[in-house]
Every structure is written in C-alpha cells, then in structure tokens.
BAZAMI-305524 format. One record per residue (C-alpha): residue in three letters; y, x, z. Coordinates in Angstrom, 2 decimals, decimal comma. Layout:
// BAZAMI-305524
(r ala; (Y; X; Z))
...
// end
This chain:
// BAZAMI-305524
(r met; (98,86; 92,97; 102,30))
(r lys; (95,70; 94,98; 101,88))
(r ile; (93,68; 91,92; 102,47))
(r arg; (95,53; 90,14; 99,72))
(r thr; (95,05; 93,09; 97,40))
(r val; (91,33; 93,28; 98,06))
(r ala; (91,03; 89,57; 97,60))
(r ala; (93,01; 89,74; 94,39))
(r leu; (90,81; 92,54; 93,11))
(r ala; (87,59; 90,85; 94,22))
(r leu; (88,38; 87,50; 92,62))
(r pro; (88,14; 88,70; 89,02))
(r leu; (84,82; 90,34; 89,82))
(r val; (83,47; 86,99; 91,02))
(r val; (84,86; 85,17; 88,00))
(r leu; (83,28; 87,70; 85,64))
(r ala; (79,92; 87,63; 87,38))
(r ala; (79,53; 83,83; 87,26))
(r pro; (79,91; 83,51; 83,46))
(r ser; (77,47; 86,40; 82,98))
(r arg; (74,82; 84,53; 84,95))
(r ser; (75,73; 81,27; 83,21))
(r phe; (75,46; 82,89; 79,78))
(r ala; (72,02; 84,22; 80,69))
(r gln; (70,91; 80,74; 81,69))
(r arg; (72,31; 79,30; 78,47))
(r asp; (70,49; 81,90; 76,40))
(r leu; (67,29; 81,03; 78,23))
(r ala; (67,95; 77,33; 77,66))
(r arg; (68,50; 77,91; 73,92))
(r his; (65,31; 79,95; 73,69))
(r thr; (63,40; 77,28; 75,60))
(r gln; (64,80; 74,59; 73,31))
(r ala; (63,45; 76,50; 70,29))
(r leu; (60,05; 76,79; 71,97))
(r ile; (59,97; 73,06; 72,65))
(r ala; (61,01; 72,18; 69,08))
(r gly; (58,23; 74,45; 67,83))
(r leu; (55,75; 72,57; 70,05))
(r asp; (55,13; 75,64; 72,26))
(r tyr; (55,17; 73,50; 75,38))
(r asp; (53,14; 75,74; 77,68))
(r glu; (55,35; 78,76; 77,02))
(r ala; (58,47; 76,65; 77,48))
(r arg; (57,10; 75,33; 80,76))
(r arg; (56,50; 78,87; 82,04))
(r glu; (60,03; 79,94; 81,19))
(r leu; (61,56; 76,87; 82,81))
(r ala; (59,49; 77,38; 85,96))
(r ala; (61,02; 80,82; 86,37))
(r ala; (64,59; 79,67; 85,66))
(r asp; (67,25; 78,36; 88,02))
(r gly; (66,50; 74,66; 88,27))
(r asp; (70,00; 73,93; 89,56))
(r asp; (71,62; 75,08; 86,33))
(r pro; (72,53; 71,99; 84,22))
(r ala; (71,53; 73,70; 80,95))
(r val; (68,08; 74,45; 82,35))
(r ala; (67,78; 70,89; 83,67))
(r val; (68,54; 69,52; 80,21))
(r glu; (65,67; 71,54; 78,77))
(r arg; (63,32; 70,29; 81,48))
(r ala; (64,27; 66,76; 80,49))
(r arg; (63,78; 67,65; 76,83))
(r leu; (60,28; 68,95; 77,51))
(r ala; (59,41; 65,75; 79,38))
(r leu; (60,69; 63,67; 76,45))
(r tyr; (58,60; 65,67; 73,97))
(r glu; (55,53; 65,02; 76,10))
(r leu; (56,43; 61,30; 76,24))
(r asp; (57,20; 61,36; 79,96))
(r cys; (60,36; 59,32; 79,46))
(r asp; (60,69; 58,34; 83,13))
(r gly; (60,41; 61,98; 84,16))
(r ala; (63,11; 62,93; 81,67))
(r ala; (65,36; 60,17; 82,99))
(r ala; (64,91; 61,41; 86,58))
(r val; (66,04; 64,91; 85,60))
(r leu; (69,02; 63,58; 83,67))
(r ala; (70,09; 61,38; 86,58))
(r arg; (71,98; 64,28; 88,20))
(r pro; (75,73; 63,77; 87,57))
(r glu; (76,36; 67,40; 86,63))
(r val; (73,58; 67,21; 84,02))
(r gln; (74,89; 63,93; 82,62))
(r arg; (78,32; 65,48; 82,15))
(r thr; (77,03; 68,10; 79,72))
(r glu; (77,21; 67,24; 76,02))
(r ala; (73,50; 67,92; 75,52))
(r gly; (72,60; 65,88; 78,58))
(r glu; (74,65; 62,92; 77,41))
(r gln; (73,08; 62,98; 73,94))
(r leu; (69,58; 63,32; 75,33))
(r ala; (70,12; 60,51; 77,83))
(r asp; (70,66; 57,94; 75,06))
(r val; (67,28; 58,74; 73,50))
(r val; (65,56; 58,86; 76,88))
(r arg; (66,83; 55,37; 77,76))
(r gly; (65,56; 54,03; 74,44))
(r cys; (62,24; 55,76; 74,99))
(r gln; (61,93; 54,16; 78,42))
(r arg; (62,54; 50,69; 77,01))
(r val; (59,97; 51,03; 74,22))
(r thr; (57,27; 52,85; 76,20))
(r ala; (57,44; 50,53; 79,22))
(r ser; (54,52; 48,46; 77,92))
(r leu; (52,82; 50,73; 75,39))
(r val; (49,04; 50,72; 75,15))
(r val; (47,52; 54,20; 74,83))
(r asp; (44,37; 55,28; 72,96))
(r arg; (43,24; 58,91; 73,26))
(r asp; (40,73; 60,71; 71,09))
(r glu; (40,03; 63,75; 73,24))
(r ala; (37,56; 65,28; 70,80))
(r arg; (40,09; 65,44; 67,97))
(r gly; (43,19; 65,83; 70,12))
(r ile; (44,93; 62,63; 69,00))
(r glu; (47,02; 60,29; 71,11))
(r leu; (48,05; 56,90; 69,70))
(r arg; (50,44; 54,51; 71,42))
(r trp; (50,95; 50,92; 70,39))
(r gln; (53,87; 48,62; 71,04))
(r asp; (51,85; 45,70; 69,63))
(r glu; (48,17; 45,59; 70,58))
(r his; (47,33; 43,85; 67,29))
(r asp; (48,04; 47,15; 65,54))
(r arg; (45,28; 48,95; 67,44))
(r ala; (42,84; 47,99; 64,68))
(r leu; (44,60; 50,65; 62,60))
(r gly; (43,49; 53,34; 65,06))
(r pro; (40,39; 54,62; 63,23))
(r leu; (42,29; 54,93; 59,95))
(r ile; (45,27; 56,63; 61,59))
(r gly; (42,94; 59,03; 63,41))
(r glu; (41,14; 59,90; 60,17))
(r thr; (44,47; 60,41; 58,41))
(r ile; (45,81; 62,72; 61,14))
(r ala; (42,67; 64,85; 61,15))
(r arg; (42,63; 65,28; 57,38))
(r val; (46,36; 65,95; 57,16))
(r arg; (46,28; 68,58; 59,90))
(r glu; (43,44; 70,38; 58,13))
(r thr; (45,36; 70,35; 54,83))
(r leu; (48,60; 71,57; 56,40))
(r thr; (46,85; 74,38; 58,26))
(r arg; (45,34; 75,54; 54,99))
(r glu; (48,48; 75,18; 52,86))
(r leu; (51,25; 76,13; 55,31))
(r gly; (49,41; 78,43; 57,69))
(r val; (50,31; 76,49; 60,84))
(r asp; (48,21; 75,81; 63,92))
(r trp; (48,34; 72,60; 65,91))
(r pro; (48,96; 72,37; 69,65))
(r leu; (47,18; 69,26; 70,88))
(r pro; (47,42; 66,36; 71,27))
(r thr; (49,06; 65,09; 68,11))
(r arg; (51,05; 62,03; 69,16))
(r val; (51,82; 58,95; 67,05))
(r val; (53,70; 55,92; 68,39))
(r val; (53,44; 52,69; 66,34))
(r val; (56,39; 50,36; 66,93))
(r arg; (56,88; 46,79; 65,81))
(r asp; (60,43; 46,86; 64,39))
(r leu; (63,37; 49,02; 63,30))
(r leu; (65,21; 48,48; 66,57))
(r ser; (62,35; 50,13; 68,44))
(r leu; (62,15; 52,90; 65,84))
(r ser; (65,84; 53,57; 66,36))
(r ala; (65,57; 53,50; 70,15))
(r met; (62,61; 55,89; 70,22))
(r thr; (64,12; 58,46; 67,88))
(r gly; (67,90; 58,27; 68,11))
(r leu; (68,21; 57,42; 64,40))
(r pro; (71,07; 54,90; 64,06))
(r tyr; (69,72; 51,41; 63,42))
(r lys; (72,13; 50,87; 60,53))
(r ser; (70,91; 54,06; 58,85))
(r ala; (67,29; 52,95; 59,17))
(r gln; (68,20; 49,63; 57,54))
(r thr; (70,27; 51,18; 54,76))
(r thr; (67,75; 53,77; 53,59))
(r gly; (64,57; 51,83; 54,35))
(r thr; (63,28; 54,35; 56,88))
(r val; (59,81; 53,47; 58,18))
(r ala; (58,95; 56,58; 60,22))
(r val; (60,60; 59,51; 61,96))
(r ala; (59,15; 62,86; 63,05))
(r lys; (61,20; 63,92; 66,05))
(r trp; (60,74; 64,84; 69,69))
(r gly; (57,34; 66,35; 68,90))
(r arg; (55,73; 63,15; 67,67))
(r val; (55,61; 60,68; 64,79))
(r thr; (57,15; 57,27; 65,42))
(r leu; (55,78; 54,87; 62,81))
(r leu; (56,87; 51,36; 61,91))
(r ser; (53,91; 48,97; 61,89))
(r pro; (52,84; 48,00; 58,35))
(r arg; (53,04; 44,38; 59,51))
(r ala; (56,83; 44,77; 59,81))
(r ser; (57,12; 44,84; 56,02))
(r pro; (56,23; 41,70; 54,01))
(r his; (53,44; 43,52; 52,18))
(r gly; (53,17; 46,83; 53,98))
(r tyr; (54,07; 50,24; 52,58))
(r ala; (52,30; 53,56; 51,92))
(r trp; (51,74; 54,09; 55,63))
(r arg; (48,99; 56,74; 55,40))
(r asp; (51,05; 58,95; 53,09))
(r thr; (53,99; 58,32; 55,43))
(r ile; (51,99; 59,73; 58,35))
(r ala; (51,21; 62,79; 56,22))
(r his; (54,90; 63,19; 55,38))
(r glu; (55,98; 63,05; 59,01))
(r leu; (53,23; 65,35; 60,25))
(r thr; (54,43; 67,85; 57,66))
(r his; (57,85; 67,79; 59,31))
(r leu; (56,24; 68,78; 62,60))
(r ala; (54,29; 71,53; 60,84))
(r val; (57,39; 72,91; 59,10))
(r thr; (59,33; 72,83; 62,37))
(r arg; (56,56; 74,73; 64,11))
(r gly; (55,97; 77,17; 61,26))
(r ser; (59,68; 78,00; 60,88))
(r gly; (60,57; 78,02; 64,57))
(r asp; (62,80; 74,98; 63,90))
(r arg; (64,89; 77,01; 61,43))
(r ala; (64,01; 75,26; 58,15))
(r pro; (67,03; 73,74; 56,33))
(r leu; (66,87; 70,08; 55,38))
(r trp; (66,04; 70,71; 51,71))
(r leu; (62,98; 72,70; 52,76))
(r gln; (61,93; 70,24; 55,46))
(r glu; (62,07; 67,21; 53,18))
(r gly; (60,87; 69,00; 50,06))
(r val; (57,72; 70,32; 51,71))
(r ala; (57,10; 66,95; 53,38))
(r lys; (57,33; 65,13; 50,05))
(r arg; (55,08; 67,71; 48,39))
(r glu; (52,43; 67,46; 51,09))
(r glu; (52,41; 63,70; 51,65))
(r thr; (49,75; 63,14; 48,96))
(r arg; (47,90; 66,48; 49,01))
(r trp; (45,63; 65,46; 51,91))
(r arg; (43,81; 62,98; 49,65))
(r ala; (42,56; 62,74; 46,08))
(r pro; (45,27; 62,01; 43,47))
(r gly; (46,08; 58,30; 43,24))
(r pro; (46,98; 56,12; 40,24))
(r met; (50,52; 55,52; 41,51))
(r asp; (51,44; 59,11; 42,31))
(r asp; (54,60; 60,38; 40,58))
(r arg; (55,51; 57,09; 38,97))
(r pro; (58,22; 57,77; 38,02))
(r thr; (58,24; 61,55; 38,25))
(r pro; (60,77; 63,08; 40,65))
(r glu; (62,36; 64,91; 37,69))
(r ala; (63,06; 61,57; 35,97))
(r val; (64,70; 60,24; 39,15))
(r val; (66,78; 63,43; 39,46))
(r ala; (67,97; 63,12; 35,87))
(r arg; (68,90; 59,46; 36,29))
(r gly; (70,59; 60,13; 39,63))
(r thr; (72,67; 62,87; 38,04))
(r glu; (73,78; 60,44; 35,32))
(r leu; (74,88; 57,98; 38,03))
(r gly; (76,69; 60,62; 40,08))
(r leu; (74,24; 60,30; 42,97))
(r gly; (72,98; 63,88; 42,91))
(r leu; (73,85; 66,26; 45,74))
(r pro; (73,63; 70,05; 46,01))
(r leu; (70,48; 71,02; 47,86))
(r asp; (72,45; 72,53; 50,74))
(r lys; (74,80; 69,52; 51,05))
(r leu; (72,36; 66,75; 51,99))
(r gly; (73,86; 66,25; 55,46))
(r pro; (71,99; 66,05; 58,75))
(r ser; (69,27; 63,69; 57,46))
(r ile; (68,31; 61,93; 54,23))
(r ala; (67,78; 58,82; 56,36))
(r met; (71,54; 58,86; 57,05))
(r leu; (72,71; 58,88; 53,42))
(r pro; (74,92; 55,92; 52,41))
(r ser; (72,41; 53,98; 50,28))
(r ala; (68,75; 53,61; 49,42))
(r asp; (69,49; 54,86; 45,90))
(r ala; (71,17; 57,98; 47,25))
(r ala; (68,15; 58,61; 49,49))
(r met; (65,78; 58,10; 46,55))
(r val; (67,62; 60,67; 44,46))
(r ala; (67,84; 63,16; 47,35))
(r phe; (64,11; 62,88; 48,01))
(r ala; (63,42; 63,38; 44,29))
(r glu; (65,66; 66,48; 44,20))
(r val; (63,98; 68,25; 47,09))
(r thr; (60,50; 67,19; 45,94))
(r ser; (61,00; 68,56; 42,45))
(r phe; (62,67; 71,74; 43,72))
(r val; (60,01; 72,65; 46,28))
(r arg; (57,20; 71,91; 43,81))
(r tyr; (58,91; 74,13; 41,25))
(r tyr; (59,40; 76,93; 43,77))
(r ala; (55,80; 76,77; 45,02))
(r arg; (54,36; 76,57; 41,51))
(r thr; (56,31; 79,58; 40,25))
(r gln; (55,81; 81,70; 43,39))
(r gly; (52,13; 81,07; 44,13))
(r asp; (49,96; 79,57; 46,86))
(r asp; (51,35; 81,71; 49,67))
(r ala; (55,01; 81,06; 48,79))
(r leu; (55,65; 78,41; 51,44))
(r pro; (53,75; 80,07; 54,33))
(r arg; (55,64; 83,34; 53,67))
(r leu; (58,98; 81,55; 53,61))
(r leu; (58,25; 79,70; 56,86))
(r ala; (57,16; 82,93; 58,55))
(r glu; (60,34; 84,68; 57,43))
(r leu; (62,44; 81,85; 58,87))
(r arg; (60,51; 81,97; 62,12))
(r ser; (61,47; 85,64; 62,51))
(r gly; (65,09; 84,52; 62,88))
(r val; (66,37; 85,16; 59,34))
(r glu; (68,80; 82,66; 57,77))
(r ala; (67,53; 80,53; 54,89))
(r asp; (69,25; 82,42; 52,06))
(r ala; (68,17; 85,79; 53,41))
(r ala; (64,62; 84,48; 53,91))
(r leu; (64,47; 83,29; 50,28))
(r arg; (65,74; 86,64; 49,03))
(r ala; (63,24; 88,51; 51,19))
(r val; (60,19; 86,62; 49,93))
(r ser; (61,23; 85,79; 46,35))
(r gly; (64,06; 88,13; 45,35))
(r ala; (66,63; 85,34; 44,83))
(r asp; (68,81; 83,15; 47,04))
(r leu; (69,11; 79,34; 47,02))
(r ala; (71,95; 79,30; 44,46))
(r ala; (69,87; 81,32; 41,99))
(r trp; (66,80; 79,17; 42,56))
(r asp; (68,90; 76,01; 42,21))
(r thr; (70,14; 77,18; 38,80))
(r arg; (66,60; 77,93; 37,60))
(r trp; (65,29; 74,60; 38,83))
(r arg; (68,10; 72,52; 37,27))
(r ala; (67,49; 74,26; 33,94))
(r tyr; (63,83; 73,29; 34,24))
(r val; (64,71; 69,64; 34,95))
(r ala; (67,15; 69,57; 32,02))
(r ser; (64,49; 70,96; 29,68))
(r arg; (62,08; 68,10; 30,27))
(r pro; (61,80; 65,17; 27,82))
(r his; (63,78; 62,07; 28,72))
(r glu; (61,80; 59,63; 30,86))
(r pro; (63,30; 56,15; 31,35))
(r ile; (63,37; 54,62; 34,83))
(r pro; (61,99; 51,05; 34,93))
(r ala; (64,32; 48,46; 36,41))
(r leu; (61,83; 47,77; 39,20))
(r phe; (62,81; 51,09; 40,81))
(r gly; (66,57; 50,46; 40,91))
(r leu; (68,95; 53,25; 39,90))
(r gly; (70,31; 51,02; 37,14))
(r gly; (66,94; 51,07; 35,42))
(r glu; (67,02; 51,16; 31,64))
(r his; (64,46; 48,40; 31,08))
(r gly; (66,06; 45,12; 32,01))
(r asp; (69,35; 44,09; 33,52))
(r ala; (70,47; 42,20; 36,62))
(r ala; (70,15; 38,78; 34,96))
(r lys; (66,56; 39,41; 33,85))
(r leu; (65,57; 40,72; 37,25))
(r arg; (67,17; 37,73; 38,92))
(r asp; (65,27; 35,39; 36,60))
(r leu; (61,99; 37,15; 37,40))
(r arg; (62,67; 37,00; 41,14))
(r asp; (63,69; 33,34; 41,15))
(r arg; (60,79; 32,12; 39,04))
(r ser; (58,33; 34,16; 41,07))
(r arg; (59,65; 32,63; 44,27))
(r leu; (59,32; 29,13; 42,84))
(r ala; (55,78; 29,92; 41,69))
(r glu; (54,89; 31,08; 45,21))
(r leu; (56,15; 27,82; 46,68))
(r leu; (54,19; 25,81; 44,12))
(r leu; (51,02; 27,76; 44,88))
(r ala; (51,54; 27,28; 48,61))
(r arg; (51,55; 23,51; 47,93))
(r asp; (48,43; 23,71; 45,74))
(r his; (50,12; 23,34; 42,34))
(r pro; (48,60; 26,28; 40,44))
(r ala; (49,12; 24,88; 36,93))
(r glu; (52,83; 24,35; 37,57))
(r ala; (53,09; 27,82; 39,12))
(r thr; (51,54; 29,38; 36,03))
(r thr; (53,91; 27,47; 33,77))
(r glu; (56,88; 28,68; 35,77))
(r leu; (55,76; 32,31; 35,51))
(r asp; (55,24; 31,91; 31,76))
(r arg; (58,93; 31,06; 31,46))
(r ile; (60,09; 34,44; 32,77))
(r glu; (62,53; 35,91; 30,26))
(r leu; (62,28; 39,53; 29,26))
(r ala; (64,62; 41,33; 26,88))
(r gly; (66,79; 38,21; 26,80))
(r ala; (64,19; 35,75; 25,48))
(r pro; (60,93; 34,16; 26,61))
(r val; (57,91; 36,27; 25,70))
(r ala; (54,67; 35,11; 24,17))
(r arg; (51,78; 34,81; 26,60))
(r glu; (49,88; 37,69; 24,98))
(r ala; (52,88; 39,97; 25,54))
(r trp; (53,37; 38,84; 29,12))
(r glu; (50,78; 41,18; 30,62))
(r arg; (52,20; 44,17; 28,77))
(r ala; (55,82; 43,40; 29,59))
(r val; (55,71; 42,63; 33,29))
(r gly; (54,90; 45,78; 35,27))
(r asp; (55,75; 44,36; 38,67))
(r pro; (52,37; 44,18; 40,45))
(r ser; (53,53; 41,35; 42,73))
(r val; (54,31; 39,13; 39,74))
(r arg; (51,06; 40,02; 37,97))
(r trp; (49,11; 39,32; 41,18))
(r leu; (50,89; 35,98; 41,62))
(r arg; (50,04; 34,85; 38,09))
(r ala; (46,44; 36,06; 38,47))
(r arg; (46,03; 34,05; 41,66))
(r ala; (47,62; 30,99; 40,06))
(r leu; (45,19; 31,21; 37,14))
(r glu; (42,29; 31,62; 39,58))
(r ala; (43,39; 28,55; 41,55))
(r ala; (43,58; 26,62; 38,28))
(r gly; (39,97; 27,58; 37,45))
(r arg; (40,97; 30,15; 34,81))
(r arg; (40,05; 33,42; 36,53))
(r lys; (38,68; 34,98; 33,34))
(r gln; (42,08; 34,60; 31,73))
(r gly; (43,70; 36,29; 34,69))
(r glu; (41,46; 39,36; 34,80))
(r pro; (43,62; 41,49; 32,43))
(r leu; (46,48; 41,12; 34,94))
(r val; (44,60; 43,14; 37,58))
(r glu; (42,50; 45,35; 35,35))
(r asp; (44,40; 48,57; 34,65))
(r pro; (46,52; 50,35; 37,32))
(r arg; (48,43; 52,11; 34,52))
(r glu; (50,01; 48,77; 33,59))
(r val; (51,73; 48,32; 36,95))
(r leu; (54,64; 50,38; 38,22))
(r ser; (53,87; 50,66; 41,91))
(r ser; (51,20; 50,09; 44,50))
(r tyr; (50,91; 46,60; 45,98))
(r gly; (48,23; 45,67; 48,49))
(r pro; (47,46; 42,10; 47,32))
(r trp; (47,18; 43,25; 43,68))
(r trp; (44,61; 45,87; 44,67))
(r ala; (42,74; 43,42; 46,92))
(r thr; (42,42; 40,80; 44,19))
(r arg; (41,31; 43,50; 41,76))
(r gly; (38,64; 44,60; 44,22))
(r arg; (37,41; 41,08; 44,96))
(r trp; (37,14; 40,17; 41,29))
(r ala; (35,35; 43,46; 40,51))
(r arg; (32,82; 42,66; 43,23))
(r leu; (32,27; 39,21; 41,73))
(r arg; (31,47; 40,97; 38,43))
(r gly; (29,07; 43,33; 40,21))
(r asp; (31,34; 46,35; 39,67))
(r glu; (31,10; 47,87; 43,15))
(r pro; (32,69; 51,27; 42,34))
(r thr; (35,86; 49,57; 41,11))
(r ala; (35,78; 47,21; 44,08))
(r thr; (35,48; 50,04; 46,61))
(r ala; (38,26; 52,10; 45,00))
(r ser; (40,52; 49,05; 44,87))
(r phe; (40,00; 48,12; 48,51))
(r ile; (40,80; 51,68; 49,60))
(r glu; (44,14; 51,40; 47,80))
(r ala; (44,71; 47,88; 49,16))
(r val; (44,30; 48,95; 52,78))
(r ala; (46,40; 52,08; 52,22))
(r ala; (49,25; 49,85; 51,05))
(r asp; (48,87; 46,69; 53,14))
(r pro; (46,15; 47,02; 55,80))
(r leu; (46,97; 43,79; 57,61))
(r asp; (46,90; 41,55; 54,56))
(r pro; (43,85; 39,26; 55,09))
(r glu; (42,54; 39,68; 51,56))
(r ala; (42,90; 43,47; 51,71))
(r ala; (41,38; 43,77; 55,20))
(r cys; (38,65; 41,15; 55,01))
(r glu; (37,51; 41,23; 51,40))
(r ser; (36,98; 44,98; 51,75))
(r leu; (34,01; 44,26; 54,01))
(r asp; (30,78; 44,78; 52,13))
(r pro; (28,63; 41,74; 52,98))
(r asp; (25,45; 43,71; 52,17))
(r ala; (26,30; 46,69; 54,38))
(r ala; (24,12; 47,26; 57,44))
(r pro; (24,96; 47,84; 60,15))
(r leu; (28,31; 46,11; 60,12))
(r asp; (31,33; 48,38; 60,55))
(r pro; (33,11; 47,43; 63,82))
(r pro; (36,45; 49,12; 62,94))
(r ala; (36,55; 47,35; 59,58))
(r his; (35,83; 44,00; 61,23))
(r ala; (38,52; 44,69; 63,84))
(r leu; (41,03; 45,22; 61,02))
(r cys; (40,00; 41,93; 59,42))
(r glu; (40,36; 40,09; 62,73))
(r ala; (43,81; 41,62; 63,31))
(r ala; (44,92; 40,57; 59,83))
(r arg; (43,75; 37,01; 60,39))
(r ala; (45,35; 36,91; 63,84))
(r ala; (48,75; 37,62; 62,29))
(r gly; (48,60; 34,12; 60,80))
(r glu; (50,72; 34,95; 57,75))
(r pro; (50,51; 32,40; 54,91))
(r glu; (48,63; 33,55; 51,82))
(r phe; (51,66; 32,72; 49,71))
(r ala; (55,28; 32,59; 50,79))
(r gly; (56,23; 29,77; 53,09))
(r asp; (59,58; 28,04; 53,26))
// end
C-alpha cells in the first residue's frame, strides 16, 4: 500500500518535471529561431551546441540553421528523425528543405571573398550577370547600413533560378501565388532567391528587385524579425531605388495615384490587414495597390519624422516591443493615428489619372483599344520577323486611339507604351527611314515604363549620332531592364574602349547564346 502511495505521489512529480524541461527547450528553440531569422548564425550555433540535441524542437532549429546556410542536405538529415518529422514546425520545414535539395543539386557557385558575396546559379548562362549583381549588392548594403543602421553578417547569398517552379521550391511560396502576383524574387531563409531576367520575355527591373529583397533581410535583422508586413514591404519599396541615382521611370505613376485609384476600385486594404504576404494576395492588381499603400505610407512617415525615424523604429522593435507600442514610443502616435494622417495626405493631393498600360481600369483607353493595340503590334512583329518593315509600319499606323485612327503626327504623343514605340522605330529603321523614327525613342518622359529594347535602340541611335553621353545613359537603363537582350547587352559595348571589358563581353555572349529571335516568332 505504501509502495502504491509513494508511486502515486512520485508520478505527478515526474509529470511536472518533464514539461518544465520541455518548456525550457522550447523557449531556447524560439530564441534560437529569432537569432537565425536575424542572421545571427554564430550565436545561434553556440546556443544549439549547448542544448539537448535529442529534443525535437532543438533539432528543428538545427535544421533551420542548416537551411539558412544553404546546407540543404544537412537540414534534410536532421529532419529525417521520425520524432522531428512529426512536429508541426518540422513538417513545414521539411517541404522547403526538399525543394531546396532539388534546386541546389546542380547549382554552380561563385564566391567573392573580398566583398563577402556568394552567388549560386541554376543556369550557367546567367553567370555573366555576376559582376553586375555583385556591384548591386555592395552598393545596396552600403546604402542600407547608412539609412537603416544595420550591419551585415557575411556572406550575402543570392540564388538565381531559371523559373517560377524553382523559385517556389526554394522559398516555400506557393507556385500559384507567384504566378498570380507576378513575383520574381523572395527574401527568405537568409538569402535572396531571384528569378533569372531571361525568364521574362523582356526582363524586369532586376537590380532594383535585388535592392528590394536585400532590404527585407536588413529589416528582419534590424527589427529582430519583429517588423509587421506593412513596415517590411514599405521600407523595401522605399529603399529599392535609393541605392542609385534617380531614374526617369521612378514613381510613374506615383504610389499615391495608385492608392487613390485602388480605393475607387475597392482594392485598398488596411495597413494591418495585408495578410501573411503581398505575394499571396488574390490578384496582381491587389498586389499593386498594396505595394503602393505601404510605399506611400512609409515615405510619408519617414519624411515627417526625419532621417533617423526608421532606424529608431527598427531598434524599438528589436527590443521586443509590439509594433503599435514601438510607433508610440518613437513618434507619439500608434498605427491607427498615423494611418488617418497619411490617408488625409493622400486625399489632399491633386487627381492623377492612371494610364491604361498599368491596369487598374486605367482612365486612358478601354479594353477594346488595348486589344487593338496588342493585336496590331503582334501582327507588326510577325511582319518584321519576315522582313516586311513597310507593311509592319502600316499596321502600326492603323492603331486606334480614343475610338478613331490617329494622324501620324499624333501617334508619337498618343502611344506611351515603349514596346510599341520601339517596334515602330525598328520598322522604320528597317525600311530605311531611321530619321523619321528618332522621335519615338528620344524622350523618356513620353513613355510610361522602362523597356530594355527601347533603351537599347535609343542608345545605339545616339551613338550613331555621336551623342555618347545619351548612349551610355541609355545602355545602363537597357541592361538594368533586360540584360540578356542582345541589343542591350552587345550594343552597350564601346568599340573604341581599350582594353576590352571581359564582363561586358561575357554578358553579350550570354545574350547571343540564348538564341532568342529579335522579333517575336510564331
């Protein structure tokens, strides 16, 4: 009887002791997870080395650290234990680790030890981008250190993948979400995973995209992984162009104009109701409006609070304070109060129409006009591909705007789509009428967005006129938009430069190796 009593009394003591130890391990695991997210790998490694390696929560964090350092096979080995797989965190992590293993199985690695940069390539043809990516990373890190007060544990890792399936596998972002919102890069797991510019028909703003994603890593580190989504994305959008000189296509249209139009269409969302990720919103238009909201808000906050506003807010978050309390501590008002001020500012601005080219039910043009422009442009491309420039020009002259054909002299003013203007310029050139086509590629203010071939043709024609400053500036923009377009990559080479620039020639060779037709094929 006594034995039973002692046993009965002892059992609760054992049951109570085990959870206490388990809770301690879980607290350590949570703390280690925060260290890893903040890129404090060495400190996380020290804590994990002193922890109980048999505890599943600790094992998950060891796998997480391996994943952040791109040791995907090592992470998979840790997660292979059945008791680790059965945990919710282990199961979620295992999906990403398996995708990482598939993508990294044949990656080529380039390391710049001096600058602390590690680049991995799924397609070796993209390695020609290495010097430009390295330069971008170095300049962005310097800017973010100055503006956000963050330091950078090295190396900075960027993985360039060939398609959205690989981007999804490497990051855990659902493939459908990447397709829906047009996602081209993700900053997660301590690195930037970037879609190759060759995956898009005419590239995208890939250098600014790198800056955007590196900002996410900086905000995560500066805030101890406590920054809410509106702050993460708002700071990233603010910083994505601040590493370079202002460009002719920046803020066209302004984020405030997009916010106003999105509100009219019912696409606006409260700043604290954006969900887990803008990349997971239901449409590209919804993502566009959300990005505009956070961009405008963070710019407004930083402008009204001064240069140290963002570093102070990040530091307050890193101390463990919640977002609203952090805002009150550094600015005297919470998010709701700031939201009210900002929306009043947006409402006070003059109306700015959104061109149809940008979507959002643009006010200039309707679906029928856009369809006519698209169809005639496609036919003109096919005619040019078959060496019929005169017929291609005629087809483009028939594009209807505002419901009726426009006179030729109004054509250049009316059509702001740089791809259409470039197409007509090239058709005129092929027909021996280059002089007539020069106004189409003369003034960046007359086009609504950046387009690599438009910039490349502008640069080549400027060089033919002997205008080297315009040529150089144009080729910089061309490569920033579409680095693997042959005209952008190869015409940017200065034939009089000595010695020849090996990286520039490597980019030209990679562009030619892609074998893409100059104009659209069938």
